[in-house]
C-alpha positions as CSV (number, residue, x, y, z in Angstrom):
1,M,48.0,-39.9,-11.8
2,R,48.8,-43.3,-13.2
3,W,52.6,-43.0,-13.2
4,E,53.1,-46.3,-15.0
5,R,51.3,-44.8,-18.0
6,I,53.3,-41.6,-17.8
7,G,56.5,-43.5,-17.7
8,R,58.3,-42.0,-14.7
9,K,58.3,-41.8,-10.9
10,P,55.9,-39.3,-9.2
11,F,56.9,-35.6,-9.3
12,K,59.0,-34.4,-6.4
13,A,58.1,-31.2,-4.5
14,T,61.1,-29.4,-5.9
15,E,60.0,-30.1,-9.4
16,L,56.5,-28.7,-8.9
17,L,57.9,-25.6,-7.3
18,S,60.3,-25.0,-10.2
19,L,57.4,-24.8,-12.7
20,H,59.5,-27.1,-15.0
21,L,58.4,-30.7,-15.3
22,K,60.4,-33.3,-17.4
23,L,58.9,-36.4,-18.8
24,R,60.4,-39.3,-20.8
25,H,59.1,-37.8,-24.1
26,G,59.0,-34.2,-23.4
27,E,58.7,-31.4,-20.8
28,A,56.3,-28.7,-19.6
29,F,57.2,-25.3,-18.2
30,A,55.5,-22.1,-17.3
31,L,56.3,-18.6,-18.4
32,A,55.0,-15.1,-17.6
33,S,52.8,-13.9,-20.4
34,D,54.0,-10.3,-20.3
35,N,57.6,-11.3,-21.3
36,A,57.4,-11.9,-25.1
37,A,61.2,-12.3,-25.4
38,S,61.2,-15.5,-23.2
39,I,58.6,-17.1,-25.5
40,E,60.3,-16.4,-28.9
41,G,62.3,-19.2,-30.5
42,A,60.5,-22.2,-28.9
43,H,60.5,-25.1,-31.4
44,A,60.0,-28.8,-31.1
45,D,58.6,-31.7,-33.2
46,S,55.3,-31.2,-31.2
47,I,54.5,-28.1,-29.1
48,L,51.4,-27.0,-27.3
49,Y,50.9,-23.5,-25.9
50,V,48.3,-23.1,-23.2
51,L,47.3,-19.4,-22.8
52,D,45.4,-18.9,-19.6
53,E,43.5,-15.7,-18.8
54,A,44.0,-14.9,-22.5
55,K,42.1,-11.6,-22.5
56,T,45.0,-10.1,-20.5
57,I,47.9,-11.3,-22.7
58,P,49.5,-8.5,-24.6
59,A,49.7,-8.4,-28.4
60,A,53.5,-8.8,-28.4
61,T,53.2,-12.2,-26.6
62,W,50.6,-13.4,-29.1
63,Q,52.9,-12.5,-31.9
64,A,55.8,-14.4,-30.3
65,V,53.6,-17.5,-30.0
66,E,52.5,-17.2,-33.6
67,G,56.1,-17.3,-34.6
68,A,56.5,-20.8,-33.0
69,M,53.5,-22.1,-35.1
70,S,55.5,-22.0,-38.3
71,S,57.0,-25.5,-38.1
72,G,56.3,-29.0,-36.7
73,D,53.1,-30.1,-35.0
74,A,52.3,-26.8,-33.2
75,R,49.0,-25.9,-31.5
76,M,47.5,-23.3,-29.2
77,I,44.6,-23.4,-26.8
78,A,43.5,-20.1,-25.3
79,F,40.8,-19.6,-22.7
80,S,39.5,-16.8,-20.5
81,T,36.5,-15.1,-19.1
82,P,35.7,-12.4,-21.7
83,G,36.5,-8.7,-21.0
84,E,36.2,-5.5,-23.0
85,P,35.8,-5.9,-26.7
86,A,39.4,-5.2,-27.6
87,G,42.7,-7.1,-27.9
88,V,43.8,-10.3,-29.7
89,F,41.5,-12.7,-27.7
90,Y,38.5,-10.5,-28.7
91,D,39.7,-10.4,-32.3
92,I,39.8,-14.2,-32.4
93,H,36.3,-14.6,-31.2
94,S,34.9,-11.9,-33.5
95,R,36.5,-13.6,-36.5
96,K,38.7,-10.7,-37.5
97,P,40.7,-11.2,-40.7
98,G,43.8,-13.4,-40.1
99,Y,42.2,-15.4,-37.3
100,E,40.1,-17.8,-39.5
101,D,42.3,-20.8,-38.5
102,W,41.1,-20.6,-34.9
103,L,38.3,-22.8,-33.7
104,V,36.1,-20.7,-31.4
105,R,34.0,-22.0,-28.6
106,H,31.7,-19.9,-26.4
107,V,30.5,-21.6,-23.2
108,T,27.0,-20.4,-22.4
109,L,25.4,-19.8,-19.0
110,E,22.9,-22.6,-19.6
111,E,25.8,-25.0,-20.3
112,C,27.5,-24.0,-17.0
113,I,24.2,-24.5,-15.1
114,S,23.5,-27.9,-16.7
115,S,27.0,-29.1,-15.9
116,G,26.7,-28.1,-12.3
117,R,29.5,-25.6,-12.4
118,V,27.1,-22.6,-11.8
119,S,23.8,-22.4,-10.0
120,R,20.8,-20.7,-11.5
121,E,20.3,-18.9,-8.1
122,W,23.8,-17.4,-8.3
123,A,23.2,-16.1,-11.8
124,E,19.9,-14.6,-10.8
125,Q,21.4,-12.9,-7.7
126,R,24.2,-11.5,-9.9
127,R,21.5,-10.2,-12.3
128,R,19.9,-8.4,-9.4
129,T,23.2,-7.1,-8.0
130,W,24.8,-5.9,-11.3
131,G,21.9,-5.3,-13.6
132,E,21.1,-7.4,-16.7
133,N,22.6,-4.8,-19.1
134,S,25.7,-4.1,-17.2
135,A,29.1,-4.9,-18.5
136,V,30.1,-7.0,-15.5
137,Y,26.9,-9.1,-15.8
138,Q,27.6,-9.6,-19.6
139,N,31.2,-10.6,-18.9
140,R,31.0,-12.7,-15.8
141,V,27.6,-14.4,-16.1
142,L,26.7,-14.5,-19.8
143,G,30.3,-14.9,-21.0
144,E,30.0,-12.0,-23.5
145,F,32.6,-9.3,-24.4
146,A,31.3,-6.0,-23.1
147,D,32.5,-2.8,-21.5
148,N,30.8,0.3,-20.3
149,S,33.5,2.7,-21.4
150,D,31.3,4.4,-24.1
151,D,29.2,6.3,-21.6
152,G,30.1,4.7,-18.2
153,I,32.4,6.8,-16.0
154,I,34.6,3.9,-14.8
155,P,35.3,1.0,-17.2
156,L,34.9,-2.5,-15.8
157,S,38.5,-3.5,-16.9
158,W,39.8,-0.7,-14.6
159,V,37.9,-2.0,-11.6
160,E,39.0,-5.6,-12.4
161,A,42.7,-4.4,-12.4
162,A,42.1,-2.8,-9.0
163,N,40.6,-6.1,-7.8
164,E,43.7,-7.9,-8.9
165,R,46.0,-5.4,-7.1
166,W,43.9,-6.1,-3.9
167,Q,44.5,-9.8,-4.3
168,E,48.2,-9.2,-4.5
169,H,48.5,-7.7,-1.0
170,E,49.4,-10.4,1.4
171,D,49.1,-8.9,4.8
172,A,48.2,-5.7,6.8
173,S,51.7,-4.2,6.5
174,D,51.2,-3.9,2.7
175,W,48.4,-1.4,3.1
176,G,49.8,1.2,5.5
177,E,47.9,3.1,8.1
178,P,44.3,4.4,7.2
179,I,44.3,7.8,5.7
180,A,40.5,8.4,5.3
181,V,37.1,6.9,5.9
182,G,34.2,7.3,3.5
183,C,30.8,7.1,5.1
184,D,27.5,6.6,3.2
185,I,24.8,7.0,5.8
186,A,21.4,5.4,5.1
187,D,18.1,5.7,7.0
188,Q,16.1,2.8,8.3
189,G,14.9,1.6,4.8
190,E,16.4,-0.9,2.4
191,D,19.6,1.0,1.7
192,K,22.8,0.1,3.5
193,T,25.1,2.2,5.7
194,V,28.6,1.6,4.3
195,F,32.0,2.6,5.6
196,A,35.1,2.4,3.3
197,V,38.5,2.6,4.9
198,L,41.2,4.1,2.6
199,H,44.9,3.2,3.0
200,P,47.8,4.4,0.9
201,A,47.5,1.1,-1.1
202,G,43.8,1.5,-1.6
203,V,40.5,0.4,0.1
204,R,41.3,-2.6,2.2
205,S,37.8,-3.3,3.5
206,L,34.2,-2.2,3.6
207,Q,32.0,-2.3,6.6
208,V,28.3,-2.8,5.7
209,N,25.5,-2.2,8.1
210,A,21.7,-2.5,7.8
211,K,19.2,-0.4,9.7
212,I,21.4,1.4,12.2
213,D,20.6,4.8,13.6
214,T,22.8,7.9,13.5
215,M,24.3,7.4,16.9
216,E,25.3,3.9,16.1
217,S,26.9,5.1,12.8
218,T,28.8,7.8,14.7
219,G,30.1,5.2,17.2
220,K,31.3,2.9,14.4
221,I,33.0,5.8,12.6
222,M,34.8,6.8,15.8
223,R,36.1,3.2,16.2
224,L,37.3,3.2,12.7
225,L,39.2,6.5,13.2
226,A,40.7,5.0,16.4
227,G,42.0,8.4,17.5
228,R,43.8,9.1,14.2
229,E,43.8,12.6,12.8
230,I,42.4,11.5,9.5
231,P,39.2,12.8,7.8
232,A,35.8,11.0,7.9
233,I,34.0,12.1,4.8
234,V,30.3,11.8,5.5
235,D,27.3,12.2,3.1
236,V,25.7,15.2,4.7
237,I,22.4,15.0,2.8
238,G,19.6,13.6,5.0
239,I,20.4,12.0,8.3
240,G,24.1,12.2,7.6
241,A,24.0,15.8,8.8
242,G,23.4,14.6,12.4
243,V,26.4,12.3,12.1
244,V,28.7,15.1,11.0
245,S,27.6,17.3,13.9
246,R,28.1,14.7,16.5
247,L,31.5,13.7,15.1
248,R,32.7,17.3,15.3
249,E,31.4,17.5,18.9
250,L,33.6,14.5,19.6
251,G,36.6,16.2,18.1
252,A,36.8,14.1,14.9
253,Q,37.8,15.5,11.5
254,A,34.4,15.3,9.9
255,V,34.2,16.5,6.3
256,A,30.7,17.2,5.1
257,F,30.2,15.8,1.6
258,N,27.3,17.5,-0.2
259,A,26.8,15.7,-3.5
260,G,24.6,18.5,-5.0
261,A,26.8,21.4,-4.0
262,G,28.7,23.4,-6.7
263,S,32.2,22.5,-7.7
264,G,35.0,24.7,-8.7
265,G,37.4,21.8,-9.6
266,I,38.7,20.8,-13.0
267,D,39.8,17.4,-14.3
268,S,43.4,16.4,-14.7
269,S,43.5,17.6,-18.3
270,G,42.6,21.1,-17.1
271,E,39.8,21.3,-19.7
272,L,36.6,20.1,-18.0
273,G,34.8,21.2,-14.9
274,F,32.1,19.4,-12.9
275,A,28.4,20.0,-12.5
276,N,28.5,19.3,-8.8
277,Q,30.6,17.7,-6.0
278,R,29.3,14.3,-6.8
279,A,30.5,14.5,-10.4
280,E,33.9,15.7,-9.2
281,A,34.2,12.9,-6.6
282,W,33.3,10.2,-9.1
283,W,35.7,11.6,-11.6
284,R,38.5,11.7,-9.1
285,L,38.1,8.0,-8.5
286,R,38.1,7.4,-12.3
287,E,41.5,9.3,-12.5
288,L,42.9,7.2,-9.6
289,L,41.9,4.0,-11.5
290,D,43.2,5.1,-14.9
291,P,45.8,2.6,-16.0
292,S,47.4,5.2,-18.3
293,A,48.3,7.2,-15.2
294,G,50.0,4.2,-13.6
295,S,47.2,3.4,-11.1
296,T,48.1,1.6,-8.0
297,L,44.8,1.9,-6.2
298,A,43.5,-1.5,-4.9
299,L,39.8,-2.3,-4.4
300,P,38.2,-5.3,-2.8
301,P,36.5,-7.7,-5.3
302,I,33.0,-7.4,-3.7
303,P,30.2,-8.0,-6.3
304,E,28.1,-5.1,-5.1
305,L,31.0,-2.7,-5.2
306,I,32.0,-3.8,-8.7
307,G,28.4,-3.3,-9.9
308,D,28.1,0.1,-8.2
309,L,31.4,1.5,-9.7
310,T,30.5,0.4,-13.2
311,A,26.8,1.4,-13.2
312,P,26.8,5.2,-13.4
313,C,26.9,6.9,-16.9
314,C,28.2,10.4,-17.5
315,K,28.0,13.1,-20.1
316,T,29.6,16.5,-20.7
317,T,27.2,19.4,-20.7
318,S,27.2,22.3,-23.2
319,A,29.1,24.4,-20.5
320,G,31.9,21.9,-20.6
321,K,31.1,20.3,-17.2
322,I,31.0,16.6,-16.4
323,L,27.6,15.4,-15.2
324,I,26.9,12.0,-13.6
325,E,23.7,10.1,-14.0
326,S,21.4,10.7,-11.0
327,K,21.1,8.2,-8.2
328,D,17.3,7.8,-8.9
329,D,18.0,6.9,-12.5
330,I,20.7,4.4,-11.5
331,R,18.3,2.9,-8.9
332,K,15.7,2.4,-11.7
333,R,18.2,0.6,-13.9
334,I,19.9,-1.7,-11.3
335,G,17.1,-1.9,-8.7
336,R,19.1,-0.6,-5.7
337,S,21.2,2.3,-4.4
338,T,24.9,2.5,-5.1
339,D,25.8,2.5,-1.3
340,Y,29.1,0.5,-1.7
341,G,30.3,2.6,-4.5
342,D,29.4,5.9,-2.9
343,A,31.4,5.1,0.3
344,V,34.5,4.3,-1.8
345,V,34.0,7.4,-3.9
346,M,33.8,9.6,-0.8
347,A,36.8,7.9,0.8
348,C,38.9,8.7,-2.3
349,S,37.3,12.1,-3.1
350,G,40.1,14.0,-1.6
351,M,43.0,12.2,-3.2
352,N,45.1,13.7,-6.0
353,A,45.7,11.1,-8.7
354,A,49.0,12.8,-9.7
355,T,50.6,13.1,-6.2
356,Y,48.4,10.8,-4.2
357,E,48.4,13.4,-1.4
358,S,45.2,14.4,0.4
359,L,43.4,17.4,-0.9
360,F,41.1,17.5,2.1
361,Y,40.5,20.6,4.3
362,V,38.5,20.4,7.4
363,P,36.0,23.2,7.8
């Protein structure tokens, strides 16, 4: 900075840490956007509000800021990556009545590439990872408002909230000891073998492996269990059956997950059943991520995992049972198997969203 132009000595470290900077002709300070009361009543001859991550700012805060616009030279600038088509930030960009005095600017992918901020290779890789029509690709690459909540089983905004919770955990002590391991076992083809380790706070990490055989998979699972009496939930269809058998021979608590088997479970509302165990497991994860239920589950912000969890669509059959889109149909749409998502779904499949206690039984 050119301090002689600013008109004061350089900032001290204590000033920067206080989030309150005083200049000769004014001051700047930061406030939490979820506390509308702290924003009300701010007035000055000239005032500028800078609203970062505007899509997450609640309506009450927008109203408080609008109140400060009534006098003096008052302005706002709000910016954010787009999210679901809802909320004040979306209303501004869709030119809803009452927001005509906003100047709207959409930064396109081509502008980002030409400015050097984004590479075309990155955008193409994300298209292949997430699918061109997915909500996450529309949001994060094309900068469009989109959500898959109409027919998708897990809304993108719920996954993003879980990613933010993951970022908030600072060290291993925040997570607690592992309570389950989800194991999606692949053959020697293009699919990945993925292990998801579930802690009380959520899924701390994924272990991804390419082209390993069943005995290698068994050894890796045993190392993840580390002698703990916790379940390893393994996809038993295909070569996973051999892994389950060997784990049980070694004394591990191996739970066979058969996606196509029947389900006698019901959803948290007590109204809907499930077409099979796969539908029930995916719906259990949805309930664990539901913000209206006070979700605390954290998930790592891995691009493939985000794409997997937001990819499947669902519908309710005439018999009142939830049915999830087949893996073959998903593969046709996004060009790969949902290995990352399946491992996380299995890891969480035995958790009760209401009590967060394990529902597993070991046969």
